[in-house]
Backbone as CSV, one residue per row, in Angstrom:
resi,resn,N_x,N_y,N_z,CA_x,CA_y,CA_z,C_x,C_y,C_z
1,MET,29.016,-48.805,-23.821,29.783,-49.999,-23.514,31.235,-49.591,-23.339
2,ALA,31.843,-50.017,-22.307,33.238,-49.712,-22.053,34.125,-50.544,-22.964
3,GLN,35.364,-50.083,-23.141,36.332,-50.761,-23.991,36.467,-52.236,-23.621
4,ASP,36.615,-52.507,-22.348,36.781,-53.886,-21.917,35.560,-54.730,-22.247
5,ASP,34.388,-54.119,-22.207,33.171,-54.856,-22.515,33.151,-55.298,-23.978
6,LEU,33.500,-54.398,-24.911,33.508,-54.754,-26.325,34.554,-55.828,-26.586
7,ARG,35.728,-55.666,-26.023,36.758,-56.690,-26.193,36.297,-58.016,-25.614
8,ALA,35.651,-57.974,-24.457,35.166,-59.200,-23.815,34.105,-59.884,-24.675
9,VAL,33.271,-59.097,-25.314,32.241,-59.659,-26.194,32.872,-60.244,-27.450
10,GLN,33.844,-59.519,-28.023,34.435,-59.956,-29.285,35.442,-61.093,-29.130
11,GLU,36.082,-61.199,-27.988,37.147,-62.191,-27.806,36.700,-63.624,-28.107
12,PRO,35.605,-64.123,-27.512,35.209,-65.505,-27.836,34.716,-65.656,-29.279
13,ILE,34.179,-64.589,-29.827,33.735,-64.639,-31.229,34.954,-64.788,-32.135
14,LYS,35.969,-63.970,-31.908,37.186,-64.046,-32.716,37.846,-65.414,-32.575
15,LYS,37.890,-65.928,-31.365,38.505,-67.240,-31.125,37.765,-68.326,-31.909
16,ARG,36.434,-68.283,-31.846,35.635,-69.281,-32.573,35.898,-69.189,-34.076
17,TYR,35.976,-67.960,-34.602,36.205,-67.785,-36.033,37.604,-68.232,-36.443
18,GLN,38.579,-68.084,-35.547,39.929,-68.567,-35.853,39.954,-70.090,-35.879
19,GLU,39.224,-70.694,-34.963,39.196,-72.152,-34.885,38.291,-72.768,-35.943
20,GLU,37.221,-72.085,-36.267,36.247,-72.572,-37.242,35.918,-71.457,-38.231
21,PRO,36.803,-71.195,-39.200,36.612,-70.066,-40.122,35.267,-70.059,-40.846
22,GLU,34.703,-71.251,-41.087,33.411,-71.317,-41.792,32.293,-70.662,-40.982
23,GLN,32.458,-70.589,-39.668,31.450,-69.958,-38.815,31.389,-68.445,-39.015
24,ALA,32.449,-67.875,-39.574,32.503,-66.424,-39.786,31.775,-65.994,-41.049
25,ARG,31.433,-66.928,-41.890,30.759,-66.592,-43.155,29.269,-66.459,-42.919
26,VAL,28.741,-65.317,-43.267,27.311,-65.063,-43.122,26.762,-64.545,-44.436
27,THR,25.484,-64.719,-44.629,24.791,-64.146,-45.773,23.711,-63.235,-45.226
28,LEU,23.820,-61.968,-45.547,22.779,-61.017,-45.172,21.817,-60.908,-46.334
29,ARG,20.570,-60.633,-46.054,19.572,-60.601,-47.108,18.638,-59.419,-46.903
30,ALA,18.268,-58.828,-48.010,17.223,-57.815,-48.026,16.272,-58.192,-49.151
31,THR,14.988,-58.091,-48.889,13.977,-58.459,-49.880,13.073,-57.273,-50.142
32,GLY,12.965,-56.904,-51.396,12.072,-55.823,-51.781,10.726,-56.373,-52.218
33,ASP,9.664,-55.727,-51.784,8.309,-56.104,-52.182,7.589,-54.877,-52.693
34,GLU,6.829,-55.071,-53.763,6.114,-53.943,-54.337,4.941,-53.523,-53.467
35,GLN,4.540,-52.291,-53.647,3.378,-51.721,-52.972,2.300,-51.451,-54.020
36,ASP,1.191,-50.893,-53.590,0.117,-50.560,-54.532,0.550,-49.477,-55.516
37,ASP,1.445,-48.615,-55.090,1.956,-47.511,-55.909,3.284,-47.945,-56.514
38,ALA,3.425,-47.879,-57.835,4.650,-48.309,-58.507,5.856,-47.479,-58.092
39,ARG,5.626,-46.377,-57.404,6.727,-45.509,-56.970,7.243,-45.862,-55.586
40,ALA,6.720,-46.932,-54.966,7.094,-47.266,-53.596,7.290,-48.771,-53.441
41,CYS,8.092,-49.136,-52.450,8.286,-50.541,-52.107,8.638,-50.636,-50.630
42,SER,8.618,-51.853,-50.127,9.121,-52.095,-48.777,10.349,-52.980,-48.907
43,VAL,11.280,-52.801,-47.988,12.502,-53.589,-47.975,12.594,-54.252,-46.606
44,ASP,12.581,-55.570,-46.624,12.627,-56.349,-45.393,14.036,-56.884,-45.220
45,ILE,14.689,-56.514,-44.102,16.039,-57.018,-43.837,16.024,-58.098,-42.764
46,GLY,14.853,-58.568,-42.413,14.721,-59.641,-41.431,14.552,-59.143,-40.013
47,ARG,15.093,-57.991,-39.691,14.973,-57.421,-38.349,14.191,-56.115,-38.365
48,ALA,13.958,-55.594,-39.557,13.214,-54.345,-39.712,12.711,-54.276,-41.147
49,ILE,11.678,-53.485,-41.349,11.146,-53.239,-42.687,11.238,-51.744,-42.939
50,TYR,11.834,-51.395,-44.062,11.986,-49.995,-44.448,11.088,-49.701,-45.636
51,GLU,10.501,-48.529,-45.620,9.723,-48.074,-46.761,10.643,-47.253,-47.653
52,ALA,10.549,-47.466,-48.951,11.369,-46.725,-49.900,10.495,-46.256,-51.052
53,GLU,10.923,-45.167,-51.645,10.184,-44.582,-52.772,11.178,-44.089,-53.817
54,LEU,10.663,-43.917,-55.004,11.456,-43.220,-56.006,11.763,-41.824,-55.476
55,HIS,12.914,-41.305,-55.860,13.280,-39.944,-55.472,12.273,-38.962,-56.065
56,GLU,12.016,-37.931,-55.338,11.077,-36.890,-55.774,11.431,-36.365,-57.172
57,GLY,12.736,-36.294,-57.469,13.187,-35.792,-58.765,12.978,-36.766,-59.910
58,THR,12.457,-37.966,-59.609,12.140,-38.942,-60.659,10.668,-39.332,-60.625
59,GLY,9.867,-38.532,-59.927,8.427,-38.785,-59.884,7.926,-39.400,-58.602
60,GLY,8.803,-39.628,-57.646,8.384,-40.188,-56.364,7.686,-39.138,-55.514
61,PRO,6.918,-39.577,-54.514,6.175,-38.640,-53.672,7.047,-37.803,-52.732
62,GLY,8.263,-38.277,-52.441,9.157,-37.502,-51.583,8.838,-37.595,-50.100
63,THR,8.137,-38.651,-49.701,7.769,-38.791,-48.281,8.549,-39.892,-47.558
64,ALA,9.367,-40.653,-48.291,10.167,-41.717,-47.686,11.555,-41.694,-48.315
65,ALA,12.438,-42.472,-47.777,13.801,-42.548,-48.300,13.789,-43.136,-49.705
66,CYS,14.666,-42.617,-50.545,14.876,-43.254,-51.842,16.036,-44.235,-51.672
67,SER,16.272,-45.049,-52.678,17.332,-46.050,-52.569,18.698,-45.400,-52.383
68,GLY,18.914,-44.243,-52.965,20.166,-43.518,-52.760,20.338,-43.107,-51.313
69,ASP,19.241,-42.659,-50.682,19.295,-42.333,-49.252,19.691,-43.559,-48.437
70,LEU,19.131,-44.710,-48.784,19.426,-45.931,-48.049,20.884,-46.348,-48.231
71,LEU,21.433,-46.168,-49.432,22.834,-46.478,-49.665,23.734,-45.556,-48.837
72,LEU,23.447,-44.254,-48.863,24.228,-43.307,-48.070,24.073,-43.597,-46.581
73,GLY,22.864,-43.959,-46.175,22.622,-44.302,-44.779,23.400,-45.535,-44.359
74,ALA,23.499,-46.526,-45.246,24.273,-47.727,-44.932,25.749,-47.381,-44.755
75,LEU,26.289,-46.503,-45.605,27.681,-46.087,-45.469,27.884,-45.293,-44.186
76,ALA,26.941,-44.410,-43.876,27.048,-43.620,-42.640,26.983,-44.517,-41.411
77,ALA,26.042,-45.440,-41.384,25.891,-46.331,-40.228,27.120,-47.204,-40.049
78,CYS,27.596,-47.807,-41.130,28.744,-48.699,-41.036,29.990,-47.940,-40.606
79,SER,30.212,-46.768,-41.168,31.378,-45.965,-40.803,31.297,-45.510,-39.356
80,GLN,30.115,-45.070,-38.935,29.928,-44.613,-37.557,30.187,-45.754,-36.570
81,LEU,29.570,-46.897,-36.802,29.722,-48.030,-35.890,31.150,-48.566,-35.881
82,THR,31.764,-48.630,-37.053,33.140,-49.118,-37.116,34.078,-48.164,-36.390
83,ALA,33.918,-46.863,-36.606,34.768,-45.881,-35.919,34.586,-45.962,-34.409
84,GLN,33.349,-46.126,-33.970,33.086,-46.250,-32.536,33.751,-47.507,-31.970
85,ALA,33.663,-48.620,-32.690,34.269,-49.868,-32.219,35.792,-49.747,-32.193
86,VAL,36.367,-49.113,-33.207,37.817,-48.919,-33.222,38.228,-48.027,-32.050
87,ALA,37.482,-46.965,-31.812,37.782,-46.084,-30.677,37.688,-46.852,-29.363
88,GLU,36.694,-47.725,-29.238,36.565,-48.572,-28.040,37.806,-49.435,-27.863
89,ASN,38.216,-50.083,-28.950,39.363,-50.982,-28.868,40.677,-50.241,-28.646
90,PHE,40.737,-48.980,-29.039,41.927,-48.165,-28.770,41.891,-47.578,-27.364
91,GLY,40.753,-47.732,-26.690,40.634,-47.205,-25.332,40.392,-45.714,-25.262
92,VAL,39.874,-45.129,-26.353,39.662,-43.675,-26.375,38.196,-43.294,-26.569
93,ALA,37.291,-44.260,-26.533,35.878,-43.973,-26.813,35.300,-42.933,-25.867
94,ASP,35.725,-42.956,-24.610,35.210,-41.979,-23.648,35.852,-40.613,-23.814
95,ASP,36.927,-40.541,-24.608,37.670,-39.294,-24.788,37.303,-38.564,-26.076
96,VAL,36.522,-39.201,-26.941,36.205,-38.606,-28.237,34.706,-38.661,-28.517
97,THR,34.295,-37.780,-29.394,32.952,-37.803,-29.968,33.132,-37.952,-31.471
98,ILE,32.433,-38.917,-32.052,32.574,-39.214,-33.483,31.244,-38.944,-34.173
99,GLU,31.323,-38.266,-35.301,30.126,-38.003,-36.108,30.475,-38.221,-37.575
100,VAL,29.582,-38.909,-38.275,29.799,-39.223,-39.684,28.749,-38.511,-40.531
101,ASP,29.194,-37.989,-41.657,28.300,-37.345,-42.618,28.645,-37.896,-44.001
102,VAL,27.628,-38.274,-44.761,27.849,-38.812,-46.102,26.988,-38.026,-47.087
103,GLU,27.587,-37.632,-48.172,26.874,-36.956,-49.256,27.216,-37.634,-50.571
104,GLY,26.297,-37.592,-51.506,26.547,-38.158,-52.821,25.896,-37.326,-53.902
105,ASP,26.584,-37.189,-55.022,26.093,-36.407,-56.150,25.704,-37.328,-57.293
106,LEU,24.528,-37.101,-57.834,24.102,-37.840,-59.002,23.268,-36.936,-59.883
107,ASP,23.244,-37.264,-61.147,22.456,-36.540,-62.130,21.268,-37.430,-62.474
108,LEU,20.081,-36.991,-62.112,18.878,-37.820,-62.283,18.514,-38.073,-63.739
109,ARG,19.111,-37.317,-64.666,18.847,-37.590,-66.089,19.312,-38.992,-66.467
110,GLY,20.354,-39.497,-65.774,20.857,-40.843,-66.078,19.831,-41.907,-65.781
111,THR,19.262,-41.892,-64.589,18.298,-42.926,-64.209,16.968,-42.765,-64.936
112,LEU,16.697,-41.574,-65.434,15.479,-41.364,-66.227,15.682,-41.677,-67.707
113,GLY,16.915,-42.039,-68.084,17.190,-42.413,-69.473,17.124,-41.253,-70.443
114,LEU,17.403,-40.042,-69.973,17.291,-38.872,-70.832,18.549,-38.574,-71.636
115,ASP,19.689,-39.053,-71.181,20.951,-38.750,-71.845,21.889,-39.935,-71.624
116,ASP,22.252,-40.620,-72.720,23.108,-41.797,-72.613,24.498,-41.464,-72.097
117,ASP,24.897,-40.204,-72.161,26.221,-39.804,-71.686,26.238,-39.506,-70.193
118,VAL,25.067,-39.476,-69.569,24.995,-39.212,-68.129,24.976,-40.550,-67.401
119,PRO,25.944,-40.767,-66.497,25.971,-42.050,-65.789,24.774,-42.229,-64.872
120,VAL,24.374,-43.477,-64.697,23.336,-43.835,-63.739,24.055,-44.141,-62.428
121,GLY,23.659,-43.483,-61.388,24.266,-43.727,-60.081,25.073,-42.542,-59.596
122,PHE,25.618,-42.707,-58.400,26.402,-41.641,-57.800,27.709,-41.458,-58.560
123,GLU,27.998,-40.220,-58.876,29.267,-39.895,-59.524,30.338,-39.652,-58.467
124,ASP,29.960,-39.046,-57.364,30.898,-38.735,-56.289,30.229,-38.986,-54.949
125,LEU,30.967,-39.585,-54.055,30.529,-39.761,-52.670,31.539,-39.068,-51.773
126,ARG,31.047,-38.421,-50.734,31.912,-37.765,-49.760,31.569,-38.281,-48.374
127,LEU,32.544,-38.900,-47.739,32.405,-39.412,-46.389,33.250,-38.520,-45.490
128,THR,32.601,-37.858,-44.545,33.305,-36.992,-43.601,33.141,-37.568,-42.212
129,VAL,34.260,-37.877,-41.573,34.248,-38.393,-40.217,34.883,-37.330,-39.329
130,SER,34.103,-36.783,-38.420,34.586,-35.744,-37.507,34.804,-36.358,-36.138
131,VAL,36.015,-36.188,-35.632,36.369,-36.719,-34.314,36.777,-35.547,-33.438
132,GLU,36.043,-35.366,-32.365,36.369,-34.317,-31.402,36.932,-34.971,-30.155
133,GLY,38.023,-34.417,-29.663,38.627,-34.948,-28.455,40.134,-34.888,-28.540
134,ASP,40.765,-35.039,-27.422,42.211,-34.929,-27.331,42.851,-36.308,-27.410
135,ILE,43.319,-36.675,-28.620,44.015,-37.940,-28.813,45.299,-37.663,-29.589
136,ASP,46.284,-38.520,-29.416,47.579,-38.289,-30.068,47.516,-38.651,-31.556
137,GLU,48.557,-38.233,-32.277,48.608,-38.435,-33.730,48.551,-39.910,-34.116
138,ARG,49.234,-40.752,-33.383,49.244,-42.182,-33.693,47.835,-42.767,-33.579
139,THR,47.097,-42.357,-32.566,45.727,-42.833,-32.388,44.828,-42.300,-33.495
140,LYS,45.012,-41.045,-33.872,44.229,-40.475,-34.983,44.449,-41.280,-36.264
141,GLU,45.719,-41.555,-36.562,46.049,-42.322,-37.772,45.445,-43.725,-37.716
142,GLY,45.538,-44.355,-36.560,44.983,-45.702,-36.404,43.472,-45.721,-36.517
143,LEU,42.833,-44.725,-35.924,41.378,-44.631,-35.983,40.910,-44.524,-37.434
144,GLN,41.574,-43.679,-38.214,41.219,-43.534,-39.625,41.531,-44.809,-40.401
145,LYS,42.739,-45.328,-40.236,43.165,-46.514,-40.986,42.237,-47.700,-40.744
146,TYR,41.975,-47.992,-39.475,41.208,-49.192,-39.167,39.713,-49.016,-39.406
147,THR,39.207,-47.803,-39.290,37.801,-47.580,-39.634,37.588,-47.841,-41.116
148,GLU,38.459,-47.292,-41.953,38.329,-47.504,-43.392,38.595,-48.964,-43.752
149,GLN,39.555,-49.584,-43.093,39.920,-50.967,-43.404,38.824,-51.958,-43.032
150,TYR,38.116,-51.715,-41.923,37.160,-52.694,-41.425,35.691,-52.335,-41.641
151,CYS,35.408,-51.227,-42.275,34.016,-50.846,-42.571,33.552,-51.630,-43.805
152,VAL,32.616,-52.534,-43.615,32.143,-53.417,-44.680,31.574,-52.630,-45.866
153,VAL,30.740,-51.646,-45.603,30.107,-50.903,-46.696,31.143,-50.063,-47.433
154,TYR,32.015,-49.402,-46.703,33.081,-48.613,-47.332,33.926,-49.496,-48.242
155,GLN,34.384,-50.630,-47.714,35.224,-51.523,-48.506,34.475,-52.070,-49.726
156,THR,33.193,-52.332,-49.585,32.401,-52.812,-50.717,32.335,-51.750,-51.811
157,LEU,32.140,-50.494,-51.423,32.023,-49.415,-52.401,33.346,-49.093,-53.088
158,VAL,34.459,-49.223,-52.395,35.747,-48.868,-53.001,36.414,-50.051,-53.696
159,SER,35.858,-51.264,-53.545,36.458,-52.444,-54.179,35.960,-52.575,-55.610
160,ASP,36.607,-53.453,-56.326,36.198,-53.740,-57.700,35.358,-55.006,-57.777
161,GLY,34.636,-55.309,-56.703,33.824,-56.521,-56.651,32.693,-56.512,-57.666
162,ASP,32.185,-57.674,-57.918,31.099,-57.840,-58.879,29.782,-58.067,-58.150
163,VAL,28.720,-57.740,-58.834,27.378,-58.075,-58.363,26.826,-59.118,-59.311
164,GLU,26.538,-60.288,-58.789,25.976,-61.355,-59.602,24.466,-61.135,-59.677
165,THR,23.936,-61.151,-60.864,22.507,-60.899,-61.071,21.847,-62.109,-61.693
166,GLU,20.703,-62.474,-61.176,19.928,-63.582,-61.721,18.481,-63.140,-61.815
167,TRP,17.881,-63.343,-62.943,16.472,-63.034,-63.142,15.723,-64.328,-63.359
168,SER,14.481,-64.389,-62.890,13.623,-65.524,-63.229,12.255,-64.968,-63.610
169,PHE,11.699,-65.537,-64.627,10.377,-65.119,-65.108,9.460,-66.352,-65.087
170,SER,8.240,-66.140,-64.600,7.323,-67.284,-64.616,5.961,-66.836,-65.080
């Protein structure tokens, strides 16, 4: 998609959201369903269904993505798409190639409950965005600034937001 095409697509959307801010509020949903094997589940996001399993290091079969893979994948996808959109809006998308790599370190003893001093979850995440192409310093700075500023998953991970949890038993 050319720069003008993305702007043309986004322009009426932005205008509508400025005029009717409530239209910009959306709720995304993912639903997990159990499988026959306690080590696996399916996750339905409404447009696709993903298979997930416990990580091999916690007893999973190792044939599908674990939830950590899906989290890293969400950060990679959001960062990649946001960087591409920012490059489009800066008019440099045809001049650059963008590639995103995400890695995360965790100690599986935490999720297995083996050591109370070991945290559950990723201790460190590394997001690497590689941009190849001839662009000026101002564009490089803007590409980084606005990709980080407008990437929903990145901002969610670096914010101090809360997760509201509700359980129901019947």
